[in-house]
NUMIVO-636975 format. One record per residue (C-alpha): x, y, z; residue in three letters. Coordinates in steps of 0.1 Angstrom, whole numbers, plus 5000, padded with zeros to 4 digits. Example, Ala and Ser with C-alpha at 12.3 -4.5 7.8 and 13.67 -1.06 7.14 Angstrom:
BEGIN
+------+-------+------+--------+
: east : north :   up : residu :
+------+-------+------+--------+
: 5123 :  4955 : 5078 :    ALA :
: 5137 :  4989 : 5071 :    SER :
+------+-------+------+--------+
//
This chain:
BEGIN
+------+-------+------+--------+
: east : north :   up : residu :
+------+-------+------+--------+
: 6758 :  5784 : 9184 :    MET :
: 6747 :  5816 : 9199 :    GLN :
: 6729 :  5824 : 9231 :    GLY :
: 6738 :  5802 : 9261 :    THR :
: 6767 :  5809 : 9284 :    LYS :
: 6778 :  5773 : 9280 :    SER :
: 6780 :  5777 : 9242 :    ASP :
: 6801 :  5808 : 9245 :    ILE :
: 6825 :  5793 : 9271 :    LEU :
: 6830 :  5761 : 9250 :    LYS :
: 6835 :  5780 : 9218 :    SER :
: 6862 :  5802 : 9235 :    GLU :
: 6879 :  5772 : 9249 :    ALA :
: 6880 :  5756 : 9214 :    ARG :
: 6894 :  5788 : 9199 :    TYR :
: 6923 :  5789 : 9225 :    ARG :
: 6930 :  5752 : 9220 :    ARG :
: 6933 :  5755 : 9182 :    LEU :
: 6954 :  5786 : 9182 :    THR :
: 6976 :  5780 : 9213 :    GLU :
: 6983 :  5743 : 9217 :    THR :
: 7017 :  5731 : 9204 :    PRO :
: 7012 :  5722 : 9168 :    VAL :
: 7024 :  5685 : 9167 :    PRO :
: 7003 :  5676 : 9197 :    ARG :
: 6973 :  5695 : 9184 :    LEU :
: 6974 :  5679 : 9149 :    VAL :
: 6978 :  5644 : 9163 :    LEU :
: 6951 :  5649 : 9189 :    SER :
: 6927 :  5659 : 9161 :    LEU :
: 6941 :  5633 : 9137 :    ALA :
: 6937 :  5602 : 9159 :    VAL :
: 6899 :  5603 : 9162 :    PRO :
: 6897 :  5609 : 9124 :    THR :
: 6921 :  5581 : 9116 :    ILE :
: 6900 :  5558 : 9138 :    ILE :
: 6867 :  5568 : 9121 :    SER :
: 6882 :  5566 : 9086 :    MET :
: 6900 :  5533 : 9093 :    SER :
: 6868 :  5518 : 9107 :    ILE :
: 6850 :  5529 : 9076 :    SER :
: 6877 :  5514 : 9054 :    ALA :
: 6878 :  5482 : 9075 :    ILE :
: 6840 :  5480 : 9071 :    TYR :
: 6845 :  5480 : 9034 :    ASN :
: 6871 :  5452 : 9037 :    ILE :
: 6849 :  5431 : 9061 :    VAL :
: 6819 :  5437 : 9038 :    ASP :
: 6840 :  5424 : 9009 :    SER :
: 6851 :  5394 : 9031 :    TRP :
: 6815 :  5385 : 9039 :    PHE :
: 6804 :  5389 : 9003 :    VAL :
: 6836 :  5370 : 8991 :    GLY :
: 6823 :  5339 : 9007 :    HIS :
: 6792 :  5340 : 8985 :    ILE :
: 6809 :  5339 : 8951 :    SER :
: 6834 :  5357 : 8928 :    THR :
: 6804 :  5372 : 8909 :    PHE :
: 6790 :  5386 : 8942 :    ALA :
: 6824 :  5401 : 8950 :    THR :
: 6826 :  5417 : 8916 :    ALA :
: 6790 :  5430 : 8918 :    GLY :
: 6795 :  5447 : 8952 :    VAL :
: 6828 :  5461 : 8941 :    GLY :
: 6812 :  5476 : 8910 :    VAL :
: 6784 :  5491 : 8932 :    ALA :
: 6811 :  5505 : 8955 :    PHE :
: 6820 :  5529 : 8927 :    SER :
: 6785 :  5545 : 8930 :    TYR :
: 6790 :  5549 : 8968 :    GLN :
: 6823 :  5567 : 8960 :    SER :
: 6805 :  5591 : 8937 :    ILE :
: 6778 :  5600 : 8962 :    ILE :
: 6805 :  5604 : 8989 :    GLN :
: 6821 :  5629 : 8966 :    ALA :
: 6791 :  5651 : 8969 :    PHE :
: 6791 :  5646 : 9006 :    GLY :
: 6827 :  5658 : 9007 :    PHE :
: 6818 :  5687 : 8984 :    PHE :
: 6792 :  5701 : 9007 :    PHE :
: 6810 :  5690 : 9039 :    GLY :
: 6844 :  5704 : 9030 :    HIS :
: 6829 :  5734 : 9012 :    GLY :
: 6807 :  5745 : 9042 :    SER :
: 6832 :  5731 : 9068 :    GLY :
: 6862 :  5750 : 9055 :    ASN :
: 6842 :  5782 : 9055 :    TYR :
: 6829 :  5775 : 9091 :    MET :
: 6865 :  5768 : 9102 :    SER :
: 6877 :  5802 : 9090 :    ARG :
: 6846 :  5819 : 9102 :    ALA :
: 6850 :  5805 : 9137 :    LEU :
: 6887 :  5815 : 9137 :    GLY :
: 6876 :  5850 : 9128 :    ALA :
: 6848 :  5848 : 9156 :    ARG :
: 6819 :  5850 : 9131 :    ASP :
: 6795 :  5825 : 9147 :    ALA :
: 6764 :  5837 : 9128 :    GLU :
: 6781 :  5832 : 9094 :    GLY :
: 6792 :  5797 : 9105 :    ALA :
: 6756 :  5788 : 9115 :    GLY :
: 6741 :  5798 : 9082 :    LYS :
: 6767 :  5780 : 9063 :    MET :
: 6762 :  5748 : 9083 :    ALA :
: 6725 :  5747 : 9076 :    ALA :
: 6729 :  5756 : 9039 :    THR :
: 6755 :  5728 : 9035 :    GLY :
: 6735 :  5701 : 9053 :    PHE :
: 6701 :  5707 : 9037 :    PHE :
: 6715 :  5712 : 9003 :    SER :
: 6734 :  5678 : 9005 :    SER :
: 6702 :  5660 : 9016 :    PHE :
: 6683 :  5674 : 8986 :    LEU :
: 6711 :  5664 : 8962 :    VAL :
: 6709 :  5629 : 8977 :    GLY :
: 6672 :  5627 : 8970 :    LEU :
: 6679 :  5635 : 8933 :    ILE :
: 6705 :  5608 : 8930 :    PHE :
: 6681 :  5583 : 8947 :    MET :
: 6652 :  5589 : 8923 :    ILE :
: 6674 :  5589 : 8892 :    ALA :
: 6692 :  5558 : 8903 :    GLY :
: 6660 :  5538 : 8910 :    ILE :
: 6646 :  5547 : 8877 :    LEU :
: 6677 :  5537 : 8857 :    PHE :
: 6692 :  5509 : 8879 :    MET :
: 6704 :  5484 : 8853 :    THR :
: 6719 :  5511 : 8830 :    PRO :
: 6737 :  5524 : 8861 :    LEU :
: 6751 :  5490 : 8868 :    SER :
: 6764 :  5487 : 8833 :    ARG :
: 6778 :  5522 : 8834 :    LEU :
: 6797 :  5513 : 8865 :    LEU :
: 6814 :  5485 : 8847 :    GLY :
: 6793 :  5454 : 8855 :    ALA :
: 6793 :  5426 : 8828 :    THR :
: 6759 :  5409 : 8821 :    PRO :
: 6768 :  5381 : 8845 :    ASP :
: 6776 :  5406 : 8873 :    VAL :
: 6746 :  5429 : 8868 :    VAL :
: 6721 :  5408 : 8890 :    PRO :
: 6745 :  5411 : 8919 :    TYR :
: 6752 :  5448 : 8915 :    SER :
: 6715 :  5455 : 8911 :    ASN :
: 6707 :  5436 : 8943 :    ALA :
: 6731 :  5457 : 8962 :    TYR :
: 6724 :  5490 : 8945 :    LEU :
: 6687 :  5489 : 8951 :    LYS :
: 6691 :  5494 : 8989 :    TRP :
: 6721 :  5517 : 8986 :    ILE :
: 6700 :  5541 : 8964 :    LEU :
: 6674 :  5543 : 8991 :    ILE :
: 6702 :  5552 : 9016 :    ALA :
: 6717 :  5579 : 8993 :    THR :
: 6702 :  5610 : 9009 :    PRO :
: 6715 :  5599 : 9043 :    PHE :
: 6749 :  5588 : 9030 :    LEU :
: 6755 :  5622 : 9013 :    VAL :
: 6743 :  5644 : 9042 :    SER :
: 6761 :  5621 : 9067 :    GLN :
: 6794 :  5629 : 9051 :    MET :
: 6785 :  5666 : 9052 :    THR :
: 6777 :  5664 : 9089 :    LEU :
: 6809 :  5645 : 9097 :    ASN :
: 6831 :  5670 : 9079 :    ASN :
: 6814 :  5700 : 9094 :    GLN :
: 6819 :  5686 : 9129 :    LEU :
: 6855 :  5677 : 9122 :    ARG :
: 6864 :  5711 : 9106 :    LEU :
: 6851 :  5730 : 9136 :    GLN :
: 6875 :  5710 : 9158 :    GLY :
: 6852 :  5683 : 9171 :    ASN :
: 6869 :  5653 : 9156 :    ALA :
: 6859 :  5630 : 9186 :    MET :
: 6822 :  5635 : 9180 :    LEU :
: 6826 :  5630 : 9143 :    ALA :
: 6845 :  5598 : 9150 :    MET :
: 6818 :  5584 : 9174 :    ILE :
: 6790 :  5591 : 9149 :    GLY :
: 6809 :  5573 : 9120 :    ILE :
: 6823 :  5545 : 9142 :    ALA :
: 6790 :  5535 : 9157 :    VAL :
: 6775 :  5531 : 9122 :    GLY :
: 6804 :  5511 : 9109 :    MET :
: 6805 :  5487 : 9139 :    VAL :
: 6767 :  5482 : 9135 :    LEU :
: 6772 :  5476 : 9097 :    ASN :
: 6796 :  5448 : 9104 :    ILE :
: 6772 :  5432 : 9129 :    PHE :
: 6743 :  5434 : 9105 :    PHE :
: 6765 :  5419 : 9077 :    ASP :
: 6772 :  5390 : 9100 :    TRP :
: 6735 :  5386 : 9109 :    LEU :
: 6719 :  5392 : 9075 :    LEU :
: 6745 :  5374 : 9053 :    ILE :
: 6757 :  5345 : 9075 :    ASN :
: 6726 :  5338 : 9096 :    HIS :
: 6696 :  5349 : 9075 :    LEU :
: 6711 :  5339 : 9042 :    GLY :
: 6702 :  5372 : 9025 :    MET :
: 6734 :  5373 : 9004 :    GLY :
: 6743 :  5405 : 8986 :    VAL :
: 6709 :  5420 : 8995 :    THR :
: 6718 :  5415 : 9032 :    GLY :
: 6751 :  5435 : 9028 :    ALA :
: 6731 :  5464 : 9013 :    ALA :
: 6704 :  5463 : 9039 :    VAL :
: 6731 :  5463 : 9066 :    ALA :
: 6745 :  5495 : 9051 :    THR :
: 6711 :  5512 : 9049 :    LEU :
: 6702 :  5505 : 9086 :    ILE :
: 6736 :  5513 : 9100 :    SER :
: 6742 :  5545 : 9080 :    GLN :
: 6708 :  5559 : 9090 :    PHE :
: 6717 :  5553 : 9127 :    ILE :
: 6751 :  5570 : 9121 :    SER :
: 6733 :  5600 : 9104 :    TRP :
: 6710 :  5604 : 9133 :    SER :
: 6739 :  5604 : 9158 :    LEU :
: 6758 :  5630 : 9139 :    LEU :
: 6727 :  5652 : 9135 :    LEU :
: 6722 :  5649 : 9173 :    TRP :
: 6758 :  5658 : 9179 :    ALA :
: 6753 :  5692 : 9163 :    THR :
: 6728 :  5701 : 9190 :    THR :
: 6754 :  5698 : 9218 :    LEU :
: 6768 :  5729 : 9235 :    ASP :
: 6799 :  5744 : 9218 :    GLY :
: 6789 :  5731 : 9183 :    ASN :
: 6775 :  5750 : 9154 :    VAL :
: 6738 :  5741 : 9156 :    HIS :
: 6719 :  5732 : 9124 :    ILE :
: 6686 :  5750 : 9123 :    LYS :
: 6661 :  5750 : 9094 :    LEU :
: 6656 :  5788 : 9099 :    ARG :
: 6694 :  5792 : 9091 :    ASN :
: 6690 :  5775 : 9058 :    PHE :
: 6697 :  5805 : 9036 :    ALA :
: 6708 :  5794 : 9001 :    PRO :
: 6723 :  5822 : 8981 :    SER :
: 6747 :  5826 : 8952 :    LEU :
: 6774 :  5838 : 8976 :    GLU :
: 6771 :  5809 : 8999 :    ARG :
: 6772 :  5784 : 8971 :    TYR :
: 6803 :  5802 : 8957 :    ARG :
: 6819 :  5796 : 8991 :    GLU :
: 6809 :  5760 : 8991 :    ILE :
: 6822 :  5756 : 8956 :    GLY :
: 6855 :  5772 : 8965 :    ALA :
: 6860 :  5750 : 8995 :    GLY :
: 6844 :  5718 : 8982 :    GLY :
: 6852 :  5717 : 8944 :    LEU :
: 6887 :  5701 : 8949 :    PRO :
: 6871 :  5674 : 8971 :    SER :
: 6843 :  5668 : 8945 :    LEU :
: 6869 :  5665 : 8917 :    MET :
: 6892 :  5643 : 8937 :    ARG :
: 6865 :  5619 : 8948 :    GLN :
: 6844 :  5618 : 8917 :    SER :
: 6874 :  5614 : 8894 :    LEU :
: 6886 :  5586 : 8917 :    SER :
: 6852 :  5569 : 8912 :    SER :
: 6853 :  5574 : 8874 :    ILE :
: 6888 :  5560 : 8872 :    SER :
: 6877 :  5530 : 8892 :    ALA :
: 6849 :  5524 : 8867 :    ILE :
: 6873 :  5527 : 8838 :    CYS :
: 6896 :  5502 : 8855 :    MET :
: 6866 :  5478 : 8858 :    ASN :
: 6858 :  5481 : 8821 :    TRP :
: 6894 :  5477 : 8811 :    ALA :
: 6900 :  5448 : 8835 :    ALA :
: 6871 :  5429 : 8819 :    ALA :
: 6884 :  5437 : 8784 :    SER :
: 6920 :  5426 : 8790 :    TYR :
: 6910 :  5395 : 8810 :    ALA :
: 6915 :  5360 : 8797 :    LEU :
: 6884 :  5343 : 8783 :    GLN :
: 6862 :  5332 : 8812 :    GLY :
: 6883 :  5351 : 8838 :    GLN :
: 6865 :  5384 : 8835 :    GLU :
: 6848 :  5382 : 8870 :    ALA :
: 6880 :  5372 : 8887 :    SER :
: 6899 :  5401 : 8871 :    THR :
: 6873 :  5427 : 8879 :    ILE :
: 6871 :  5413 : 8915 :    ALA :
: 6910 :  5416 : 8918 :    ALA :
: 6910 :  5453 : 8909 :    PHE :
: 6880 :  5461 : 8931 :    THR :
: 6896 :  5443 : 8961 :    VAL :
: 6928 :  5462 : 8957 :    VAL :
: 6908 :  5494 : 8955 :    ALA :
: 6893 :  5487 : 8989 :    ARG :
: 6927 :  5478 : 9004 :    ILE :
: 6942 :  5510 : 8991 :    MET :
: 6912 :  5529 : 9005 :    GLN :
: 6920 :  5514 : 9039 :    CYS :
: 6956 :  5526 : 9036 :    ALA :
: 6945 :  5560 : 9023 :    MET :
: 6922 :  5563 : 9053 :    ALA :
: 6952 :  5567 : 9076 :    VAL :
: 6967 :  5595 : 9055 :    ILE :
: 6934 :  5613 : 9051 :    LEU :
: 6929 :  5610 : 9088 :    GLY :
: 6962 :  5627 : 9095 :    VAL :
: 6955 :  5653 : 9069 :    GLY :
: 6920 :  5659 : 9083 :    GLN :
: 6935 :  5664 : 9117 :    GLY :
: 6956 :  5691 : 9101 :    PHE :
: 6927 :  5709 : 9083 :    GLN :
: 6909 :  5725 : 9113 :    PRO :
: 6943 :  5736 : 9127 :    VAL :
: 6950 :  5752 : 9093 :    CYS :
: 6916 :  5768 : 9089 :    GLY :
: 6914 :  5783 : 9124 :    PHE :
: 6950 :  5796 : 9124 :    ASN :
: 6946 :  5810 : 9089 :    TRP :
: 6914 :  5828 : 9100 :    GLY :
: 6933 :  5841 : 9131 :    ALA :
: 6962 :  5852 : 9109 :    LYS :
: 6987 :  5829 : 9127 :    LEU :
: 7006 :  5819 : 9096 :    TYR :
: 7036 :  5804 : 9114 :    GLY :
: 7013 :  5778 : 9129 :    ARG :
: 6998 :  5770 : 9095 :    VAL :
: 7033 :  5765 : 9080 :    ARG :
: 7045 :  5744 : 9110 :    GLN :
: 7014 :  5722 : 9109 :    SER :
: 7017 :  5716 : 9072 :    TYR :
: 7053 :  5705 : 9073 :    ARG :
: 7046 :  5682 : 9103 :    PHE :
: 7017 :  5666 : 9085 :    THR :
: 7038 :  5658 : 9054 :    ILE :
: 7065 :  5642 : 9076 :    GLN :
: 7040 :  5620 : 9094 :    VAL :
: 7023 :  5610 : 9061 :    CYS :
: 7055 :  5600 : 9043 :    VAL :
: 7068 :  5579 : 9072 :    ILE :
: 7035 :  5561 : 9076 :    VAL :
: 7032 :  5554 : 9039 :    LEU :
: 7067 :  5540 : 9036 :    ILE :
: 7060 :  5515 : 9063 :    VAL :
: 7026 :  5505 : 9049 :    MET :
: 7038 :  5502 : 9013 :    SER :
: 7067 :  5480 : 9024 :    THR :
: 7043 :  5456 : 9042 :    LEU :
: 7019 :  5457 : 9013 :    GLY :
: 7046 :  5447 : 8989 :    TRP :
: 7059 :  5418 : 9011 :    ILE :
: 7026 :  5403 : 9020 :    PHE :
: 7005 :  5411 : 8988 :    ALA :
: 6994 :  5375 : 8980 :    PRO :
: 6984 :  5369 : 9016 :    GLU :
: 6964 :  5401 : 9018 :    ILE :
: 6945 :  5394 : 8986 :    ILE :
: 6938 :  5358 : 8996 :    SER :
: 6920 :  5370 : 9027 :    PHE :
: 6891 :  5381 : 9005 :    PHE :
: 6887 :  5350 : 8984 :    ARG :
: 6913 :  5322 : 8988 :    ASP :
: 6894 :  5299 : 8965 :    GLU :
: 6902 :  5319 : 8933 :    ASP :
: 6939 :  5316 : 8923 :    PRO :
: 6935 :  5339 : 8893 :    GLU :
: 6920 :  5367 : 8915 :    LEU :
: 6950 :  5363 : 8940 :    ILE :
: 6976 :  5363 : 8912 :    ARG :
: 6963 :  5394 : 8895 :    ILE :
: 6954 :  5412 : 8927 :    GLY :
: 6989 :  5407 : 8942 :    ALA :
: 7005 :  5422 : 8911 :    ARG :
: 6982 :  5452 : 8912 :    VAL :
: 6988 :  5458 : 8949 :    LEU :
: 7025 :  5456 : 8945 :    ARG :
: 7025 :  5481 : 8917 :    TRP :
: 7005 :  5506 : 8937 :    GLN :
: 7028 :  5502 : 8967 :    CYS :
: 7058 :  5512 : 8946 :    VAL :
: 7048 :  5549 : 8943 :    ALA :
: 7023 :  5552 : 8972 :    PHE :
: 7047 :  5571 : 8996 :    PRO :
: 7046 :  5600 : 8972 :    LEU :
: 7009 :  5606 : 8982 :    VAL :
: 7023 :  5618 : 9015 :    GLY :
: 7032 :  5651 : 8999 :    LEU :
: 7003 :  5655 : 8974 :    THR :
: 6975 :  5649 : 8999 :    THR :
: 6984 :  5674 : 9026 :    PRO :
: 6993 :  5700 : 8999 :    THR :
: 6959 :  5696 : 8983 :    ASN :
: 6942 :  5700 : 9017 :    MET :
: 6962 :  5731 : 9026 :    LEU :
: 6954 :  5748 : 8993 :    LEU :
: 6917 :  5739 : 8997 :    GLN :
: 6915 :  5752 : 9033 :    ASN :
: 6930 :  5786 : 9025 :    ILE :
: 6908 :  5790 : 8994 :    ARG :
: 6934 :  5786 : 8967 :    ARG :
: 6907 :  5770 : 8947 :    THR :
: 6925 :  5769 : 8913 :    GLY :
: 6956 :  5752 : 8924 :    ARG :
: 6937 :  5729 : 8948 :    ALA :
: 6914 :  5718 : 8920 :    THR :
: 6942 :  5712 : 8896 :    ILE :
: 6960 :  5690 : 8921 :    LEU :
: 6927 :  5673 : 8931 :    ALA :
: 6921 :  5664 : 8894 :    MET :
: 6956 :  5651 : 8888 :    SER :
: 6959 :  5617 : 8905 :    ARG :
: 6927 :  5603 : 8889 :    HIS :
: 6924 :  5628 : 8860 :    GLY :
: 6953 :  5647 : 8843 :    PHE :
: 6979 :  5622 : 8853 :    ALA :
: 6957 :  5591 : 8851 :    PHE :
: 6940 :  5591 : 8817 :    TYR :
: 6970 :  5595 : 8794 :    PRO :
: 6986 :  5566 : 8812 :    ILE :
: 6954 :  5546 : 8812 :    PHE :
: 6950 :  5548 : 8774 :    PHE :
: 6987 :  5544 : 8766 :    ILE :
: 7002 :  5517 : 8789 :    MET :
: 6975 :  5490 : 8785 :    PRO :
: 6974 :  5495 : 8748 :    ALA :
: 7012 :  5486 : 8748 :    ILE :
: 7015 :  5461 : 8776 :    TRP :
: 6979 :  5448 : 8780 :    GLY :
: 6968 :  5438 : 8815 :    LEU :
: 7003 :  5444 : 8829 :    GLU :
: 7002 :  5480 : 8817 :    GLY :
: 6968 :  5484 : 8834 :    LEU :
: 6982 :  5471 : 8867 :    GLU :
: 7010 :  5498 : 8866 :    ALA :
: 6987 :  5526 : 8856 :    THR :
: 6980 :  5540 : 8891 :    MET :
: 7016 :  5539 : 8903 :    ALA :
: 7027 :  5559 : 8872 :    THR :
: 6999 :  5584 : 8878 :    ALA :
: 7011 :  5589 : 8914 :    ASP :
: 7046 :  5598 : 8901 :    VAL :
: 7032 :  5624 : 8877 :    ILE :
: 7009 :  5639 : 8904 :    THR :
: 7039 :  5643 : 8928 :    PHE :
: 7057 :  5663 : 8901 :    SER :
: 7027 :  5686 : 8899 :    ILE :
: 7024 :  5689 : 8937 :    ALA :
: 7060 :  5697 : 8945 :    LEU :
: 7061 :  5732 : 8929 :    PRO :
: 7028 :  5740 : 8947 :    PHE :
: 7043 :  5729 : 8980 :    ALA :
: 7074 :  5750 : 8976 :    ILE :
: 7054 :  5781 : 8966 :    SER :
: 7029 :  5779 : 8995 :    ILE :
: 7057 :  5774 : 9021 :    ILE :
: 7073 :  5806 : 9007 :    ARG :
: 7040 :  5825 : 9009 :    GLU :
: 7034 :  5814 : 9045 :    LEU :
: 7069 :  5824 : 9055 :    SER :
: 7064 :  5858 : 9039 :    ALA :
: 7030 :  5863 : 9056 :    ARG :
: 7046 :  5853 : 9089 :    GLU :
: 7072 :  5881 : 9084 :    ARG :
: 7045 :  5906 : 9075 :    GLY :
: 7056 :  5910 : 9039 :    GLU :
: 7022 :  5900 : 9026 :    ILE :
: 6990 :  5912 : 9043 :    SER :
+------+-------+------+--------+
//
């Protein structure tokens, strides 16, 4: 990012934009491209499920099970992307371009190497991996057919998430959106081509993901070479204990949040199969995996708003403009809560219709899926406080509190409920598990939110340096 006059001018313009533009307009302008890219990503997952759903219930369950693996590798992409990107955001706010450049290269190349390790291990132990993810013996052939190609794509999937978050956190949400959106649109096209017209089934869905994600990765890598962006250069790859500490501080909450989400989904798959009626295991697993994808689509909007807030938070914290950090935080919570109330109301009313979109030939899948979706809609608006609070704590390097909160929804709050409620109420208790965990997570987030608002007010008044 150093050297050319154009680079310097664009970097200065970005600094002024992030530290001077009125906060509501700035957060929304950064959030809209991110919402679009995340929504396209989530819609791709839904469309992917729709294409696969027309093959069979076993295929739907197999791809849903393999989706848990994709969530795990995305967790490492978020770890390196948020860890390096949060540091880059603060460094650019403090006008440290050299430090931002070295962190960008370290985050990107490290994530690619981790992806290679996952790929090799997964290929060597594919069937045990499918069983670990919750596939029953009848579902394993379908999950393996999908996983084989997703494993090959793993290094690109991990480092793509890193690139996307680095671009977004330095204030270039539009470029990040274009890179992700192009890949997702191509993914849908290749799904249509390979599944519907070439008859490749589950394998076609996986190959579509491999091709499109490689194209998306290439676009994002190219975007880092444009003027005004932090350029990724091999000579800047400078792994050190200190840099990995910084990546850990900024990325650990994301790793915990995403990986625990994946693990909880795997546990739900196992439990769904064990509590299902005889002969209905595939339908029950498919119902839970379909709802997981629907909720990911809804969550994409909230994460998009929150990720529009993050560069505003990081830059202004680095520039010591604490009033703007506080104002953007409160605005983000308000938007998230309103959006979630609307979405949860619609989800409750139209639950059977939403589930039947995926596979209208399986009444048991629709019946169970509608109940699971309605339960999740009950408490979903509470996520409007917990998610922005987690992002704020993560951005300003409050690693302990950020990690505790990140581990709550799918960890501290989830597992006691997961073991107690189904044991008492069976499948109905399992359906209500996630909603109960959201209530508990909110009770943990609320004191953190009150505390950080007080701290930001004190910093704004100059009482804390």
